[in-house]
C-alpha positions, 0 to 999 in steps of 0.5 A, a space after each residue: 500500500 505504501 507505494 500506492 498512496 501517501 497519507 499526511 495528517 491534517 488534524 486530530 480531534 476528540 469529541 468532548 461528549 461521546 469521546 469519539 476520535 476524529 482523524 483527518 488525513 490527506 490521501 495522495 494516490 501516487 499513480 493518477 495524482 488524485 488527492 482525497 480527504 480521509 475522515 476516520 472516526 473511532 467510537 470504541 472498537 468501531 471505525 467509520 472511514 470516508 474518503 471524499 473529494 475537495 468539492 464534497 469536503 468544501 460543502 461539508 465544511 461550509 455546512 458545519 461552519 453555518 451550524 457552528 456559527 448559529 450556536 452560542 459558545 457556552 451552551 451549544 444552543 441556537 441563538 
């Protein structure tokens, strides 16, 4: 697998309430030149993995920003 792709860490997060571990990695495929964002969520022994393109990552990120900006920082409730 090493000769087919290269993984570079982008961010590591931990959800405060559920304790899920969230890893973001850039995955570069050596042959073909495609780069994807890998989202890996660990909940106990269970893993969920998404490999998404930049357009999907941008749309997902925009939706998350819109949601987070609509929340109050202290309580998480909508403004």
